[in-house]
Every structure is written in C-alpha cells, then in structure tokens.
C-alpha positions as CSV (number, residue, x, y, z in Angstrom):
1,L,-28.2,-19.3,-33.9
2,E,-29.5,-19.9,-37.1
3,V,-32.0,-18.0,-39.5
4,C,-34.9,-20.2,-40.4
5,P,-37.7,-18.5,-42.2
6,T,-39.3,-21.6,-43.6
7,G,-38.1,-24.5,-41.3
8,A,-35.0,-25.9,-39.9
9,A,-31.9,-26.6,-41.9
10,K,-30.7,-29.8,-40.4
11,E,-27.5,-30.4,-42.6
12,A,-26.1,-27.1,-41.6
13,I,-26.8,-27.5,-37.7
14,L,-25.5,-30.8,-37.7
15,E,-22.4,-30.1,-39.7
16,S,-21.9,-26.8,-37.3
17,L,-22.0,-29.2,-34.2
18,Q,-19.7,-32.0,-36.0
19,L,-16.7,-29.8,-35.0
20,M,-17.8,-30.3,-31.3
21,M,-18.0,-33.9,-31.5
22,H,-14.4,-34.2,-32.9
23,A,-12.9,-32.1,-30.1
24,G,-15.0,-34.4,-27.6
25,K,-13.2,-37.5,-29.2
26,T,-9.7,-35.4,-28.8
27,V,-10.5,-34.6,-25.0
28,S,-11.5,-37.9,-23.8
29,D,-12.2,-41.7,-24.7
30,R,-15.8,-42.6,-25.2
31,K,-16.3,-43.9,-22.0
32,N,-15.1,-41.0,-20.1
33,R,-17.1,-38.4,-22.8
34,Q,-20.6,-38.7,-21.0
35,G,-22.1,-35.3,-20.5
36,L,-18.7,-33.5,-21.5
37,F,-20.3,-30.4,-23.0
38,G,-23.2,-29.6,-20.8
39,C,-26.4,-28.5,-22.4
40,L,-27.1,-28.0,-26.0
41,H,-29.4,-25.2,-27.1
42,I,-30.4,-24.3,-30.8
43,V,-31.8,-21.0,-31.4
44,L,-33.6,-20.8,-34.6
45,R,-34.1,-17.0,-35.6
46,D,-37.2,-15.7,-37.5
47,C,-38.7,-19.0,-37.1
48,A,-42.4,-19.4,-36.9
49,Q,-42.5,-23.2,-36.7
50,D,-43.6,-25.5,-34.1
51,E,-40.5,-26.0,-31.7
52,A,-41.1,-29.9,-31.2
53,E,-41.3,-30.4,-35.1
54,C,-38.0,-28.7,-35.6
55,R,-36.4,-30.5,-32.7
56,S,-37.7,-34.0,-34.8
57,I,-36.1,-32.5,-37.8
58,I,-32.8,-31.8,-36.3
59,F,-32.2,-34.9,-33.8
60,D,-34.4,-37.7,-34.7
61,P,-32.6,-40.4,-36.6
62,E,-33.3,-40.8,-40.0
63,D,-33.8,-44.1,-41.9
64,E,-31.2,-45.1,-44.4
65,N,-33.6,-47.3,-46.3
66,M,-35.5,-44.2,-47.4
67,A,-32.5,-42.7,-49.1
68,E,-32.5,-42.5,-53.1
69,T,-28.8,-42.7,-53.7
70,D,-25.9,-44.1,-52.3
71,E,-24.4,-40.6,-51.5
72,H,-27.8,-39.8,-49.7
73,A,-27.4,-42.7,-47.6
74,E,-23.9,-41.9,-46.5
75,A,-25.0,-38.4,-45.4
76,I,-27.7,-40.0,-43.4
77,T,-25.4,-42.3,-41.8
78,R,-23.1,-39.4,-41.1
79,R,-25.7,-37.4,-39.6
80,N,-27.1,-40.1,-37.4
81,E,-23.5,-40.6,-36.2
82,I,-23.2,-36.9,-35.2
83,R,-26.9,-37.2,-33.5
84,K,-25.5,-40.1,-31.5
85,S,-22.2,-38.3,-30.4
86,I,-24.3,-35.2,-29.3
87,S,-26.5,-37.6,-27.6
88,L,-23.6,-38.9,-25.7
89,C,-21.5,-35.5,-24.9
90,F,-24.3,-33.2,-23.8
91,E,-25.6,-33.6,-20.4
92,A,-29.2,-32.7,-21.2
93,S,-31.5,-33.7,-24.2
94,P,-30.7,-30.8,-26.9
95,K,-33.5,-28.0,-26.7
96,V,-34.7,-26.1,-30.0
97,W,-36.1,-22.4,-29.6
98,C,-38.0,-20.8,-32.4
99,L,-37.9,-17.0,-32.0
100,P,-40.7,-15.3,-33.9
101,K,-39.6,-12.5,-36.5
102,I,-39.3,-8.9,-34.8
103,A,-41.5,-6.5,-36.4
104,E,-39.2,-3.6,-36.5
105,V,-36.8,-3.0,-39.2
106,V,-33.9,-2.2,-36.6
107,A,-34.0,-4.4,-33.5
108,P,-34.4,-2.4,-30.0
109,Q,-31.4,-2.3,-27.8
110,D,-33.5,-3.7,-25.0
111,Y,-35.4,-6.9,-25.9
112,R,-38.3,-5.9,-23.7
113,D,-39.2,-3.1,-26.2
114,A,-39.9,-5.8,-28.9
115,S,-42.9,-7.5,-29.6
116,K,-44.7,-9.5,-26.7
117,P,-44.3,-13.0,-28.5
118,F,-40.4,-12.2,-29.0
119,V,-40.3,-10.9,-25.6
120,A,-42.1,-14.2,-24.0
121,K,-39.6,-16.3,-25.8
122,I,-36.8,-14.7,-24.4
123,D,-37.9,-14.8,-20.9
124,E,-38.7,-18.4,-21.4
125,L,-35.2,-18.9,-22.6
126,R,-33.5,-17.2,-19.8
127,K,-35.6,-19.2,-17.4
128,A,-34.3,-22.4,-18.8
129,L,-30.8,-21.2,-19.0
130,A,-31.1,-20.0,-15.1
131,H,-32.2,-23.3,-14.0
132,Q,-29.4,-25.2,-15.7
133,L,-26.8,-22.7,-14.6
134,S,-27.9,-22.9,-10.7
135,E,-25.4,-25.7,-10.2
136,P,-21.7,-25.6,-11.4
137,K,-20.7,-27.7,-14.5
138,L,-18.9,-31.0,-13.3
139,L,-15.6,-31.8,-14.9
140,N,-14.2,-35.3,-13.8
141,G,-16.7,-34.9,-10.8
142,H,-15.4,-31.6,-9.8
143,P,-17.5,-28.5,-9.9
144,L,-16.0,-26.2,-12.7
145,T,-15.7,-22.8,-10.7
146,G,-14.3,-19.7,-11.9
147,G,-11.1,-20.2,-9.9
148,L,-10.7,-23.8,-11.1
149,I,-11.3,-22.4,-14.7
150,A,-8.5,-20.2,-14.2
151,A,-6.2,-22.7,-12.8
152,L,-7.1,-25.2,-15.5
153,M,-6.3,-22.9,-18.6
154,P,-2.3,-23.0,-18.0
155,D,-2.4,-26.7,-18.1
156,L,-4.8,-27.2,-20.7
157,A,-3.1,-24.9,-23.0
158,E,0.3,-27.1,-22.5
159,A,-1.6,-30.2,-23.0
160,M,-2.9,-28.9,-26.3
161,K,0.4,-28.1,-27.4
162,S,2.1,-31.3,-26.5
163,D,2.1,-34.3,-29.1
164,A,-0.3,-36.4,-26.7
165,P,-3.2,-37.8,-28.9
166,A,-5.8,-36.9,-26.6
167,L,-6.4,-34.7,-23.6
168,N,-7.2,-36.4,-20.4
169,P,-9.8,-34.7,-17.8
170,P,-9.0,-37.1,-14.9
171,S,-5.2,-36.2,-15.3
172,L,-5.7,-32.5,-16.0
173,M,-8.2,-32.2,-13.0
174,D,-5.7,-33.9,-10.6
175,A,-3.1,-31.4,-11.6
176,V,-5.4,-28.5,-11.5
177,A,-6.7,-29.9,-7.8
178,E,-3.2,-30.0,-6.7
179,A,-2.4,-26.6,-7.8
180,E,-5.5,-25.1,-6.5
181,A,-5.5,-26.7,-3.1
182,K,-1.9,-25.5,-2.7
183,R,-2.6,-22.0,-3.6
184,V,-5.9,-22.0,-1.2
185,A,-3.8,-23.5,1.5
186,E,-1.2,-20.7,1.1
187,E,-3.8,-18.0,0.9
188,F,-5.3,-18.9,4.2
189,S,-2.3,-19.3,5.8
190,G,-1.3,-15.8,5.0
191,K,-4.6,-14.5,6.2
192,L,-4.2,-16.5,9.4
193,G,-0.7,-15.1,9.7
194,H,-2.0,-11.6,9.4
195,E,-4.8,-12.2,11.8
196,L,-2.5,-13.6,14.5
197,A,-0.1,-10.7,13.9
198,M,-2.8,-8.0,14.9
199,L,-2.7,-9.3,18.5
200,N,1.0,-8.5,18.6
201,G,-0.2,-4.8,19.6
202,G,-2.4,-5.9,22.3
203,M,0.2,-8.2,24.0
204,P,1.1,-9.2,26.7
205,L,-2.4,-10.9,27.3
206,A,-3.8,-13.4,29.8
207,C,-3.1,-16.9,28.6
208,S,-6.9,-17.7,28.5
209,S,-7.7,-14.6,26.6
210,L,-5.0,-15.3,23.9
211,E,-6.3,-18.8,23.5
212,E,-9.7,-17.5,23.0
213,A,-8.7,-15.0,20.3
214,I,-6.5,-17.7,18.5
215,A,-9.1,-20.2,18.8
216,A,-11.9,-17.8,17.3
217,R,-9.9,-16.7,14.2
218,R,-8.5,-20.2,13.5
219,Q,-11.8,-21.7,13.5
220,S,-13.2,-19.0,11.4
221,L,-10.5,-19.7,8.8
222,S,-10.6,-23.4,8.9
223,S,-14.4,-23.4,8.2
224,E,-13.8,-20.8,5.2
225,L,-11.0,-23.2,3.8
226,A,-13.1,-26.1,4.2
227,G,-15.7,-24.2,2.3
228,R,-13.3,-23.4,-0.5
229,L,-11.8,-26.9,-0.5
230,A,-15.4,-28.3,-0.9
231,A,-15.3,-27.5,-4.6
232,L,-12.3,-29.9,-5.1
233,G,-14.2,-32.7,-3.6
234,A,-12.9,-35.4,-1.0
235,C,-9.7,-35.7,-3.0
236,A,-5.9,-36.2,-1.8
237,P,-4.7,-32.7,-2.4
238,A,-7.7,-31.1,-0.6
239,K,-6.7,-33.3,2.3
240,R,-3.2,-32.2,2.2
241,A,-4.0,-28.6,1.9
242,K,-6.0,-28.9,5.1
243,A,-3.3,-30.7,6.9
244,D,-0.9,-28.2,5.5
245,F,-2.9,-25.3,6.8
246,E,-3.1,-26.8,10.5
247,T,0.4,-27.6,10.5
248,H,1.2,-23.9,9.8
249,A,-1.4,-22.6,12.1
250,D,0.3,-24.6,14.8
251,V,3.6,-23.2,14.0
252,L,2.4,-19.6,14.0
253,C,0.2,-20.1,17.3
254,L,3.1,-21.8,19.2
255,D,5.5,-18.5,17.9
256,L,2.8,-16.2,19.6
257,H,2.5,-17.9,22.8
258,T,6.0,-17.9,23.2
259,R,6.2,-13.9,22.2
260,N,3.3,-13.5,24.7
261,K,5.3,-15.7,27.3
262,S,8.6,-13.4,26.7
263,L,6.3,-9.9,27.1
264,Q,4.8,-11.3,30.4
265,E,8.2,-12.0,31.7
266,Q,9.4,-8.4,30.7
267,L,6.5,-6.9,32.3
268,A,6.8,-8.6,35.6
269,E,10.5,-7.4,35.7
270,T,9.3,-4.1,34.8
271,V,6.7,-3.9,37.6
272,R,9.2,-5.3,40.1
273,K,11.7,-2.2,39.4
274,D,8.9,0.2,39.4
275,Q,7.6,-1.0,42.9
276,C,10.9,-1.4,44.6
277,T,12.2,2.0,43.4
278,K,8.5,3.3,44.8
279,A,9.0,1.6,47.8
280,K,12.7,3.1,48.5
281,L,11.3,6.4,47.7
282,L,8.3,6.2,50.2
283,F,10.4,4.8,53.1
284,A,12.9,7.7,52.4
285,E,10.1,10.1,53.2
286,I,9.3,8.7,56.7
287,Y,10.7,11.4,59.3
288,L,12.4,9.9,62.3
289,P,12.2,9.4,65.1
290,M,8.9,7.7,65.4
291,S,6.9,6.1,67.9
292,P,6.7,2.3,67.2
293,K,2.7,2.0,66.7
294,R,3.2,5.0,64.3
295,L,5.9,3.5,62.2
296,T,4.1,0.4,62.0
297,K,1.0,2.2,60.6
298,A,3.0,3.9,58.1
299,I,5.1,0.6,57.1
300,A,1.3,-1.0,56.6
301,A,0.2,1.6,54.5
302,I,3.4,1.4,52.2
303,K,3.2,-2.5,51.9
304,E,-0.7,-2.0,51.0
305,E,0.2,0.5,48.3
306,I,3.5,-1.4,46.8
307,A,2.4,-5.2,47.0
308,G,-1.7,-5.0,47.8
309,S,-4.7,-4.4,45.9
310,G,-3.0,-1.4,43.8
311,L,-0.8,-4.1,42.2
312,E,-3.5,-6.2,40.7
313,P,-4.6,-4.1,37.7
314,R,-0.8,-4.1,36.5
315,V,-0.2,-7.9,36.7
316,S,-3.5,-9.4,36.0
317,V,-2.3,-10.6,32.5
318,L,0.5,-12.5,34.3
319,P,0.1,-16.4,35.0
320,D,-0.4,-17.3,38.5
321,Q,3.2,-18.9,39.0
322,L,4.9,-15.6,37.6
323,R,2.4,-13.5,39.7
324,G,3.5,-15.5,42.7
325,V,7.2,-15.0,42.1
326,L,6.7,-11.4,41.6
327,R,4.7,-11.1,45.0
328,A,7.5,-13.0,46.8
329,D,10.2,-10.9,45.5
330,L,8.4,-7.7,46.5
331,A,7.5,-9.2,49.9
332,G,11.2,-9.9,50.5
333,Y,12.5,-6.6,49.3
334,L,9.8,-4.9,51.4
335,E,10.9,-6.8,54.5
336,S,14.6,-5.8,53.9
337,L,13.3,-2.0,53.9
338,V,11.3,-2.5,57.2
339,E,14.3,-4.0,58.9
340,D,16.7,-1.0,57.9
341,M,13.9,1.4,58.8
342,Q,13.4,-0.2,62.1
343,A,16.8,-0.2,63.0
344,S,17.5,3.4,61.9
345,N,14.4,4.3,64.2
346,A,15.7,2.7,67.3
347,S,19.0,4.4,66.8
348,E,17.5,7.7,66.3
349,M,15.4,7.0,69.6
350,R,18.6,6.5,71.6
351,R,20.3,9.6,70.2
352,R,17.2,11.6,71.0
353,R,17.0,10.5,74.4
354,L,20.8,11.2,75.1
355,F,20.7,14.9,74.0
356,F,17.6,15.7,75.9
357,A,19.0,13.9,79.0
358,L,22.3,15.9,79.2
359,P,20.9,19.4,80.3
360,V,19.0,17.6,83.1
361,L,22.0,15.8,84.1
362,V,24.3,19.0,84.1
363,A,21.5,20.7,86.3
364,V,21.4,18.0,88.8
365,L,25.1,18.1,89.1
366,A,25.1,21.9,89.6
367,V,22.6,21.6,92.3
368,L,24.7,18.9,94.0
369,S,27.9,21.2,93.8
370,V,26.1,23.8,95.8
371,F,25.2,21.8,98.8
372,L,28.2,19.3,99.1
373,P,31.1,20.4,101.6
374,S,34.4,21.7,100.2
375,D,37.7,20.6,101.3
376,G,39.2,23.9,101.7
377,A,38.9,25.7,98.4
378,D,40.2,29.0,98.5
379,C,37.6,31.8,98.6
380,G,37.3,34.2,95.8
381,Q,37.0,31.7,92.9
382,I,35.0,32.7,90.0
383,V,33.3,30.1,87.8
384,A,32.5,31.2,84.3
385,H,31.3,29.7,81.1
386,R,31.8,31.3,77.7
387,G,32.8,34.7,79.2
388,S,29.4,34.9,81.5
389,L,29.8,35.0,85.4
390,L,28.0,31.8,86.9
391,L,29.3,31.7,90.3
392,A,31.4,34.2,92.4
393,G,31.7,35.0,96.1
394,P,34.0,34.9,99.1
395,R,33.1,31.3,100.0
396,C,33.4,28.3,97.5
397,W,33.0,24.9,97.3
398,R,34.4,22.0,95.4
399,L,32.4,19.2,94.2
400,N,35.0,16.3,95.4
401,F,33.8,13.1,93.6
402,D,35.1,10.6,91.3
403,S,34.0,11.5,87.6
404,S,35.8,8.8,86.1
405,A,32.6,6.2,86.0
406,E,30.6,8.9,84.3
407,E,33.3,9.5,81.5
408,A,33.5,5.9,80.9
409,E,29.9,5.6,80.6
410,R,30.0,8.4,78.0
411,Q,33.0,6.7,76.2
412,R,31.1,3.4,76.2
413,E,27.6,5.0,74.9
414,A,29.9,7.1,72.1
415,R,31.7,3.5,71.1
416,E,28.0,1.9,71.0
417,R,26.7,4.7,68.7
418,S,30.0,4.4,66.5
419,E,29.5,0.8,66.1
420,A,25.8,1.0,65.6
421,E,26.2,3.6,62.9
422,R,29.2,1.7,61.2
423,R,27.4,-1.6,61.0
424,L,24.2,0.6,59.7
425,E,26.6,2.3,57.2
426,E,28.0,-1.2,56.1
427,E,24.8,-2.8,55.8
428,R,23.5,0.4,53.6
429,R,26.7,0.2,51.5
430,L,26.2,-3.4,50.9
431,E,22.9,-3.1,49.8
432,E,23.5,-0.1,47.8
433,E,26.2,-2.0,45.8
434,R,23.6,-5.2,45.5
435,K,20.8,-3.0,43.6
436,E,23.1,-0.4,42.1
437,A,22.5,-1.4,38.5
438,A,18.7,-1.4,39.2
439,W,18.4,2.2,40.9
440,R,21.0,4.0,38.8
441,Q,18.1,5.7,36.8
442,E,16.9,7.1,40.3
443,E,20.2,8.1,41.6
444,Q,19.7,11.7,40.9
445,R,16.5,11.9,42.5
446,L,17.8,10.0,45.8
447,E,21.0,12.2,45.8
448,A,18.4,15.3,46.1
449,Q,16.6,13.3,48.8
450,R,19.9,12.7,50.7
451,E,20.8,16.4,50.5
452,E,17.6,17.2,52.0
453,D,17.9,14.7,54.8
454,A,21.5,16.1,55.7
455,R,19.9,19.5,55.8
456,L,17.0,18.6,58.2
457,Q,19.8,16.7,60.2
458,R,22.0,19.6,60.4
459,M,19.1,21.9,61.5
460,H,18.0,19.1,64.1
461,E,21.5,18.9,65.6
462,E,21.7,22.8,65.7
463,E,18.4,23.1,67.6
464,T,20.1,20.1,69.9
465,R,23.1,22.0,70.7
466,K,21.2,25.3,71.5
467,V,19.0,23.1,73.9
468,F,22.2,21.5,75.4
469,W,24.1,25.0,75.8
470,G,21.1,26.4,77.2
471,G,20.8,23.6,80.1
472,L,24.2,24.5,80.7
473,T,23.7,28.1,81.1
474,L,20.5,27.3,83.0
475,G,22.7,25.1,85.4
476,G,25.2,27.8,85.8
477,T,22.8,30.4,86.6
478,T,21.0,28.2,89.1
479,L,24.0,27.6,90.9
480,G,25.1,31.3,91.1
481,L,21.6,32.0,92.7
482,L,21.7,29.3,95.3
483,R,25.2,30.3,96.0
484,R,24.0,33.9,96.6
485,I,20.9,32.5,98.7
486,Y,23.2,30.6,100.9
487,R,25.5,33.5,101.5
C-alpha cells in the first residue's frame, strides 16, 4: 500500500518488490519459478491518477537510451530486470489500484461508511480478489490447502535452516505429500475402526446385515478419503495411502466377522441349553398315566413350543448351517425325552391295571369259596380279617385248589415290574450323568419337582391301598352274607 498524492513512485515500489524476486531465486531455479508467487496487487492510497497510467509508470519497460547519466542507465537496467522477474514469478499480470482520498479526517471503522467513490473502489478490489481466490494456489501442481500449508511449514523451516543453496519445491512437495497422505490414511483408518466398533453392541447380526452395514460405512469413508487425497493429485503417496486404508479396512472387517461368528456360536449354545431345560420341565409337568392319544397330543404341543415357530425369532441371526445343527440337536434330545415318557407311561398303566384288578379277583375268589364243596373241614371255624368277623357258622367250606400257579404269576409280574423299574432307573441315571453339567443350574428346581411327584405318588399309593383293602373287606362281607343265606 503506497501513498501517492501526485502519482506512482515507481522506484520505491520496484525496490520493495526486489526482495521478493531475490526470494524467488532462492526458492527455485528459473525454469521452475513460473507463477511462483500467485497474483500481485499494488494499492496506491489517496491517489486520484488513472490506474492504467500508474501501471504503465510502474511496470512498462524503460528505454536505457533515454538515460542522462551512466548511473541513471544502470538504475533503468536494474528496474527492468525487476520488471522481468515480476512478470515471471507472478501468475497473472500485476494490477494497480488507485484509492481516492477519504474525506473524513479519521477513517471510519467500516469502509462502507466512507465516501461512495472509496466504497466502490474497495468493492471492486474485493470482487477481483474473490475471483482469484476461488481456486487454491498450486505449488508444484498440487493445491496449497490449509492442511497442506500446515504440513509444509516444518519441512520448509528445516530446509531454510540447512546449508542448501536453494529450496526445492518439488522435493518439498513430495515430502509434504508423503506426510499428508500418511496422516490422512491414519485418520480415516481410525474413523473406520470407530464406526465398526459401534456395531459390536448390536452383535450377533445376520451375515447379510453385517455385510451391508460394513459396506455402507466403508464406502462412505472411502469416498471421503478419495476427496481428501484429490488435493495431492495422482501421486504415489496418495495411491499408497489409499492402498493402506483398504488393507487396514480388510483387517478390521475380518476381525469383525470373526467376532460375529463367535457370538453366533455362543447364542446357538445358549438357545440349545435353554430349550433343553425348558423341554425337560414341560415333560416333567405331564401327569401319568395318560391315554396314548392324549399323550401324543401333549408331546406334539411341547415339540412345537421347543423346536417350532417359537424358536425362529431367537435363531434368525444364525446362518443356515448353524441353525440346522441346532434344530437337529433339539430334535434328538426331544426324541430321547419322548421315548422315556412313553416307557414311563406304559409302566404306570400296567401298574394301575394291576391294582384295580386285585379287588375284583379277591371278590371272585370269595364267591367261589362259598359254592365249592368242602373236604370235611370242621364246623365252627371263624374267618376274620383285621379284627372284623367275615364268616361264622356251624358249617364251613374249604376252598380246595392249588394256589401255586397264582402265586407264581404274581411273582413273575413282580419280577417284570422290578426289572422294568430297574432298567428305567438305570437309563435315567445314565441320562442324568451325561447331562449333569448342563442341568446343574436347574438342579434345585428339579429337586423340588421330584419331591412334588413323590408326594403325589404317595397320595396315589395310599388311595390304591384303600381301594385294595376295601375290596378285601367287601369280598369277606359278601362271603359272610352268602354263607348266612345258604344256611
């Protein structure tokens, strides 16, 4: 900014610019100095002269032949050299601006409060600067952005402190591009790691859903990375940074898939244990004996609840292969429970039929003993049961038949029941030993259930004994009545 009340002082302005020309010689050789310093604007304050005339005075070459002295000629030659350097080092043709004098003694804080000619010239200058700044400055063919300038400063400072005769923009830009590309690649690798880590909270996920989530985040960051690396151009560091990002992304995605697979396997094992425990409890709630039709219906309902449509929401995130293995395990376990339940039901049915058949058998035997002839038993015998008079009279009959066959049948049935119960108990013991580790946490609940079953069993046996002894009493009473009628 030069004060110019009567016209442009070309000597002072060119001498000021001579320092920049020396800096240009230090930075680079002449062939690489083209457009080194961007655009040049010279503002002449309080100047009422024509801008074209002022520019001509400052930047148009002077004729050395018009010099009056040798010193004058040397000064003209020196100024012309500066003009040539300015034309070479700046991107566009230099622009001269003549700002009119402000009418106020003290300049206003806001230039818009000044005179209209001054405001119009400032707006024109700002418009020209905005147009030139619409695109970033290029250094060695690379846009000189804020991040690139920040990365350039340390290398530039080190180069200026060295004994090298000149700064080399190409080598500086290569070093800056390498550092910037590495920094950007590390930044985006960290972003991708953070984005993928956020997926851990929602795992396990279905493989397709996980692939879509990873692809969306990776594609977004890859596009953003390409935009950041575009400022470096198609250089080797940018390509290496892109490749490093993709390699790191592959490693992160592989780790995420491995963790998701492990969580899927853990979920499958948890579901298997839960469903097996639930199935065992549901089968324990079935009260035996039960008709085969009702038992089949109850078993079908349990199968539907354990391995049917109710299982699907819990295993929807599992892959097809793992889901098939889980369903096969549950089906095998259910079949083993069904076989045990059917065997227990058959055994209970036989036991029930035996207990209900005994009173009828006793009554039949009592009736037969009345009408069969006696071999001469003494009269006056009294038949009693548990202190109650059943038969009494002067005439007695003795049931004379061999009861060894009946006793043998009873012993055989007792042995069969004992053997069946022993086999069933052995099978249950083996099954309990095999699955003890998985069902340890349910042991207390199962113990309570077994105690309840035992209580119900005792109640049932008590009722059965009452029916049995009631049948005997009925048989004895019937025999006594028939004896009295016969007398």
